C-alpha positions in Angstrom: 44.3 32.8 18.6 47.4 34.8 19.8 45.5 35.7 23.0 47.9 34.8 26.6 46.6 32.1 29.0 45.1 35.1 31.5 43.6 37.1 29.2 41.6 33.9 27.7 41.3 32.1 31.0 38.1 35.0 31.6 35.6 37.6 29.6 36.7 40.8 28.9 35.6 43.4 31.6 33.7 46.5 29.4 35.6 49.4 30.1 32.6 51.0 31.5 32.8 49.0 34.5 36.1 50.1 35.8 34.9 53.4 35.3 31.3 53.0 37.6 34.1 51.8 40.4 36.2 54.4 39.9 33.4 57.0 40.4 32.5 54.6 43.1 34.8 55.0 45.6 34.5 58.8 45.2 30.9 58.5 45.8 31.9 56.4 48.9 34.9 58.2 50.3 35.1 62.0 49.0 37.4 61.6 51.5 40.0 59.7 49.9 40.1 56.9 52.7 38.6 53.6 52.4 37.6 51.4 54.8 37.5 47.5 54.5 33.2 47.7 55.1 33.2 50.4 52.4 35.1 48.6 50.1 32.9 45.8 50.4 30.2 48.1 49.8 31.5 49.3 46.3 31.5 45.5 45.4 28.1 44.6 46.7 29.4 42.3 49.5 28.2 42.1 52.7 30.5 42.5 55.5 29.7 39.0 56.9 31.6 35.8 57.3 30.6 34.5 53.6 33.1 33.4 51.3 33.0 36.2 49.0 33.5 38.1 52.4 36.6 36.5 53.2 37.7 36.8 50.1 37.6 40.7 50.3 38.9 40.5 53.5 42.4 39.3 51.7 42.1 41.2 49.0 41.8 44.6 51.2 44.8 44.0 53.3 47.0 42.7 50.2 46.4 46.4 48.9 46.5 48.1 51.8 50.1 48.8 51.1 51.1 51.2 54.0 49.3 49.4 56.7 47.1 51.6 58.0 43.4 49.5 57.6 42.7 51.7 54.7 43.1 52.1 51.0 43.6 55.1 49.5 42.5 57.0 45.7 46.3 55.1 44.3 46.2 52.2 46.1 42.5 51.1 45.0 43.2 52.0 41.0 46.2 49.7 41.3 44.0 46.9 43.0 41.9 47.1 40.0 44.2 47.0 37.2 45.7 44.2 39.2 42.9 42.0 39.3 41.3 43.3 36.4 43.9 43.5 33.6 47.3 42.2 35.5 49.2 40.1 33.9 49.6 36.5 35.0 52.9 36.6 37.1 52.2 40.3 38.9 48.6 38.4 39.5 50.3 35.3 41.0 52.9 37.3 43.0 50.0 39.6 44.5 48.3 36.2 45.2 51.0 35.1 47.0 50.8 38.4 49.0 47.3 37.3 49.8 48.7 34.2 51.2 51.0 35.1 53.7 49.2 36.7 56.1 52.5 37.3 58.7 54.2 38.6 55.8 57.4 37.0 55.9 58.0 35.9 52.8 57.1 32.2 53.0 54.1 30.1 52.9 53.5 27.7 55.5 50.6 25.3 55.1 48.9 26.7 58.1 48.7 30.0 55.4 47.7 27.9 52.1 45.0 25.8 54.1 43.4 29.2 55.4 43.1 30.3 51.2 42.4 27.5 50.1 39.6 26.8 52.3 38.3 30.3 51.3 38.7 29.1 47.4 37.5 26.3 48.1 33.5 27.5 49.9 33.7 29.9 46.8 34.0 27.2 44.1 31.2 25.6 46.5 33.1 22.7 47.3 34.1 21.9 43.4 38.0 22.0 43.7 39.0 19.0 41.6 41.6 17.1 40.3 43.1 16.3 36.8 41.0 13.6 36.1 37.8 15.5 38.0 37.9 14.1 41.0 36.5 16.2 44.0 39.7 16.9 46.7 39.3 18.0 50.2 41.3 21.2 51.6 43.7 18.9 53.6 43.8 16.9 50.3 44.6 19.7 48.1 47.0 21.3 50.7 49.3 18.2 50.7 49.3 18.2 46.8 50.9 21.9 46.3 53.6 21.1 48.7 54.5 17.8 47.1 54.3 19.5 43.9 56.1 23.3 44.7 58.3 22.8 48.0 61.3 21.6 46.0 63.6 21.9 48.7 61.3 19.8 51.4 61.7 22.2 54.2 57.6 22.6 54.7 57.6 25.9 53.4 56.9 27.6 50.0 58.7 30.5 48.9 57.9 33.1 46.4 60.1 31.5 43.9 59.0 28.1 44.3 55.4 29.4 44.6 56.2 31.3 40.9 57.7 28.4 39.3 55.3 25.8 40.7 51.9 28.0 39.6 53.6 28.8 36.1 54.5 25.4 35.3 51.6 23.1 36.3 47.9 24.3 35.0 46.8 22.5 38.2 48.5 24.4 40.7 48.2 27.8 38.8 44.4 27.4 38.8 44.6 26.0 42.9 46.8 29.1 43.8 45.4 32.0 41.7 43.0 34.0 43.7 41.2 35.8 41.0 38.1 33.6 40.4 37.1 34.9 37.0 37.1 38.4 38.2 36.1 39.9 34.9 32.4 38.1 35.2 32.4 38.8 39.0 33.1 42.6 38.0 30.5 42.8 35.5 27.7 40.9 37.9 28.3 43.7 40.1 28.3 45.8 38.0 24.6 45.6 36.9 23.7 45.0 40.7 25.5 48.5 41.3 23.9 50.9 38.5 21.8 48.6 36.4 23.7 48.9 33.2 23.9 45.2 31.6 26.7 45.3 29.3 25.2 44.8 25.5 25.7 41.2 23.5 27.6 41.7 20.5 24.9 42.7 17.4 25.4 39.7 14.1 27.7 42.2 12.6 30.4 42.3 15.2 29.7 38.6 15.4 30.1 38.3 11.8 33.4 40.4 11.7 35.0 38.4 14.0 
């Protein structure tokens, strides 16, 4: 009880998982510059056209703060902390940046559709409405625009994006790009290092 929604939606990330990813950066990029294919390699993702790879493309672009098509250590650290431990509003602001591919400060239907399509593929086409009915990418985009585009100009501003996501759980679920990132990072840490997060002991369980 008392946990924020952003904390309760995901399992806890083991601190050693973050430390491992930090070390991976140094091992993969002794020069201090991380390229897209190296970024994917750290997370165990192949550089192909799978949904996971496309998702990483957008992650990388959103954290390449100076637009030089590389990520330095500071950018990398900021990325990890935001995706794994950031507050809901910070994650939503970052999600907006990922959606906004032309970086003009507002989203059109094509930008929204592009990312929703990737999220839908990552969720294996299981994006649904409040009643559990499956929705197509087009239906999702139409519903999002109807719910968020308050002034009807066929664009979504950052303010509309934040307000819609914070006030409507269904909208928030569609727009947040961190698709259970904690479980995802822990899973890939096992693949990279062979370390598996131990289950809580019976003693720990009783203390809770």
